Steps between C-alpha positions, in 0.01 A plus 500: 500500500622856437713661773543852339798603713697189395405537134591868502836418650544222245450750214729752662767231530476419135514871401813548717678272244512799263826692556465848610116495552385590849197292618239586757257229626300780653421856379792738594424858602799628292583300190862482399498391125552270328242335735249218452221502754290181562128559570220241558220579257221247567431141592239248374443251764400132447595486130496117525288267695524483888734800552750332251643829366470880509615728214660826610592783277796732577621817346863610467535869477824573326649850547807646324655840530430757239826689547601409144179432300653295219698287743190456726297378209773257377517370856127453535499323159753247615295425818196447273676253272386138515850376527848618607675580827278795588173349393235503774312223334807283469608572867157405653440195280856378568342309794133453426431372856647814655711305745231254557230751599277430209420218257567727189517861397505696180574864406196560286513870414696825485295815511490866577836582357566873560526761762444405859473775779596416844463811727645789320726296278429364153666174393470271195356162573246226421306220668536123461224259581587162658246219537579243780339161573526382858 
């Protein structure tokens, strides 16, 4: 059954395999990019008979600095790639059990590519959607 804290930590552990990317399993007050923040998004309980499985969706909010706009966009593009050493999808799906916390997981979507405002600061970023089965 879904243990959100353990799954969130499992996702954060996978993201930490990306060199140079800071990872937060909880929302920080002051982001320090490049930063990936793992946020639970919703759970469907009892997806199989007799409490056999829950399906939980997580979002990864990815934030990069806009200090140099072209460099920021190139960096964000690399994180959005489906393969490679900085790919969010490849990092998360590198262990589809997230350290044994789920039966399976998939990065299903990248969305909302563009400006992200946090407080008075505007960053460049996007969201990734992860579907977990536990």
